[in-house]
Structures are given as structure tokens and as C-alpha cells.
C-alpha positions in Angstrom: 51.1 -87.3 91.8 54.1 -85.1 92.6 56.1 -86.7 89.7 53.3 -86.0 87.3 53.0 -82.4 88.3 56.8 -82.0 88.3 56.9 -83.5 84.8 54.2 -81.3 83.5 55.9 -78.2 85.0 59.2 -79.2 83.4 57.5 -79.6 80.0 55.7 -76.3 80.3 58.8 -74.4 81.4 61.1 -76.0 78.9 59.9 -73.6 76.2 60.9 -70.6 78.4 64.6 -71.3 78.4 67.3 -71.4 75.8 67.7 -75.2 75.9 65.3 -78.1 76.4 65.0 -79.2 80.1 66.4 -82.7 79.2 69.5 -81.2 77.6 70.1 -78.8 80.6 69.7 -81.8 83.0 72.2 -83.9 80.9 74.7 -81.0 81.0 74.4 -80.7 84.8 74.8 -84.5 85.1 78.0 -84.4 82.9 79.4 -81.4 84.7 78.9 -83.1 88.1 81.1 -86.0 86.9 83.8 -83.7 85.7 86.5 -82.2 87.9 87.5 -78.5 87.9 85.8 -75.9 85.7 86.0 -74.1 82.4 86.7 -70.6 83.8 89.9 -69.1 82.4 92.8 -68.5 84.8 92.7 -64.9 86.1 95.8 -63.9 84.2 94.0 -64.8 80.9 90.5 -63.4 81.5 91.2 -60.1 79.8 92.7 -61.9 76.7 89.6 -63.8 75.7 85.9 -63.3 75.3 83.4 -66.1 75.7 81.7 -67.1 72.5 79.3 -69.8 71.2 80.2 -72.6 68.8 78.2 -75.8 69.7 79.8 -77.8 66.8 83.4 -76.9 68.0 82.5 -77.7 71.6 80.9 -81.0 70.7 83.9 -82.3 68.8 86.1 -81.8 71.9 83.9 -83.6 74.4 84.7 -87.3 74.9 83.0 -90.3 76.4 84.3 -91.6 79.7 87.4 -93.8 79.1 88.0 -92.3 75.6 90.0 -89.1 76.5 89.3 -85.6 75.1 87.4 -83.1 77.3 85.0 -83.9 80.1 83.5 -80.4 79.9 84.5 -77.3 78.0 83.7 -73.7 77.0 84.5 -71.8 73.8 86.5 -68.6 73.9 87.8 -66.2 71.2 91.3 -64.6 71.7 91.2 -60.9 71.5 93.0 -58.8 68.9 95.8 -57.4 71.1 96.3 -60.6 73.2 99.7 -62.3 73.4 98.9 -65.8 74.7 101.5 -68.5 75.0 100.5 -72.1 74.8 102.4 -75.4 75.3 102.2 -78.8 73.8 104.2 -82.0 74.5 104.3 -84.1 71.4 105.8 -87.1 69.5 109.0 -86.6 67.6 108.4 -89.7 65.5 105.3 -88.0 64.0 106.3 -84.5 62.9 102.7 -83.8 62.0 101.8 -83.9 65.7 103.9 -80.8 66.6 101.0 -78.5 65.9 98.2 -80.9 67.0 95.0 -80.0 68.7 95.6 -80.4 72.4 97.5 -77.7 74.3 97.9 -76.2 77.8 98.4 -72.7 79.2 101.1 -73.9 81.6 104.5 -75.2 80.6 105.0 -78.9 81.6 107.2 -79.4 84.6 107.9 -82.3 87.0 107.5 -85.9 86.3 106.3 -87.2 82.9 104.1 -89.8 84.6 102.3 -87.0 86.5 101.9 -85.0 83.3 100.4 -88.0 81.5 97.9 -88.5 84.4 97.0 -84.8 84.7 96.3 -84.6 81.0 95.1 -88.2 80.3 97.8 -88.9 77.7 98.2 -92.7 77.1 101.7 -93.9 76.4 100.4 -95.4 73.1 99.4 -91.9 71.9 102.8 -90.2 72.4 106.2 -90.7 74.1 106.1 -86.9 75.0 109.7 -86.5 73.9 109.3 -83.0 72.4 107.8 -79.7 73.6 106.7 -76.8 71.5 105.7 -73.3 72.8 103.8 -71.0 70.5 101.8 -67.8 70.5 98.1 -68.0 69.8 97.0 -65.8 66.9 94.4 -63.1 67.7 90.9 -64.0 66.7 91.3 -67.7 67.3 88.5 -69.8 68.8 89.6 -72.3 71.4 87.9 -74.7 73.7 89.1 -74.6 77.3 88.1 -77.5 79.5 89.1 -80.3 81.9 90.1 -83.8 80.8 87.9 -86.8 80.3 89.0 -90.1 81.7 91.1 -92.3 79.3 91.5 -96.1 79.4 94.9 -96.8 78.0 94.9 -100.6 78.6 93.5 -103.2 80.9 96.2 -102.1 83.4 96.1 -98.4 83.1 93.2 -95.9 83.2 93.5 -92.2 83.9 90.5 -90.7 85.7 88.9 -87.3 84.8 91.2 -84.5 85.7 90.7 -80.9 86.9 93.7 -79.7 84.8 92.7 -77.4 82.0 93.4 -78.3 78.4 93.2 -76.0 75.4 91.8 -77.4 72.1 93.0 -75.5 69.0 91.4 -76.8 65.8 94.0 -75.7 63.3 97.4 -75.1 64.8 99.1 -74.4 61.6 97.0 -71.3 60.9 96.3 -70.4 64.6 99.8 -70.4 66.0 103.0 -68.4 65.5 106.5 -67.8 67.0 106.9 -71.4 67.9 110.0 -72.7 69.8 110.7 -76.5 69.9 112.5 -78.2 72.8 113.9 -81.7 73.1 113.1 -84.0 76.0 116.2 -85.3 77.8 116.7 -87.9 80.5 117.1 -86.4 84.0 116.8 -89.1 86.7 116.1 -88.0 90.2 
């Protein structure tokens, strides 16, 4: 009887909120499987404003084991903001320099740790180049945490709490880019 009443109450109240109860429940379930959150780092809060773009958000979210984002939020960079973003990329594919997946923090430390933190399978990129660019004012981005990625039968990266930045069209949304080469430095 309690389930019937709860079900009826959920149906009755679903018209009173912005999204159907089932969708809200699904979003809570997904968020509970994701690590970290979609809040901007404190140093960037004044440089963005939250905005809505369900289509952009949906194209960044991935299924478990497939990469992309586990959860995300859409932001718009403000007119006077100077925001630096970083991308490790594949020198054998020059078109990947201004690809879609970026970070607010410059990569440092071990490449293997970076791959794990950002769920980057070795088949996707050797990560032998780095580019640093300035995000153009008025650009929509999605900020979120990484979805798990199955690279092979022997290597799977779990969902990560590290924030990634999705930029849909880097060639028109980025400027003042500087490219760096990866070099061997064994420790």
C-alpha cells in the first residue's frame, strides 16, 4: 500500500517540478556513480556563469566503459575573462591539437597517472604534445568529471573525480595557443 501511495504521490508531484520525477531520479542515480562534482574551481567562479544547453551537455556524457564525462554542467565564459586551458594531444594527428577535451590544470607528473586521471586510452593518443590556449569570451563549455573507459581486456580506467573541460569548436573558441613537445625524462 505504501508503494502505491508513494507512486501516486510521485506522479502527482512530477508536474510541479521542472523535470519528470523519473528523469530526476535517473540523474541522481548517475551522479551517485560519478566521482567529484561539476562546481568550478574557486579561482574560476568569477570567470564563468552557469547556463543551460541540454543538447551540448548530452553529447558530452558517456556510458560506463566508453569514456567522455560521467557528469557535467554547462558554463559560459564571461566577456572579460582570461581563462587558460590545456590539452595533451597526438602529434601524428595534427587535427587533434584543438580537439574537444581540455583541462584547467597543466599536466604534470607521470603520463600513466595523467591517463588514469583523465581516462585516456593509449589507443586514443600517445600524449606526446601539449597545447595551452586562452578560451575566447562568450564560449560555452561543459565542465565535468570523467566516465570510466575500457581500453582493452587488460586495461580499464574507473570514473575519475578530475575535472575535464569540453570545448565543442576549439578552432573558433581558442586563441593565443602555445605548443610544447613531450620529451623522455626517466626517473
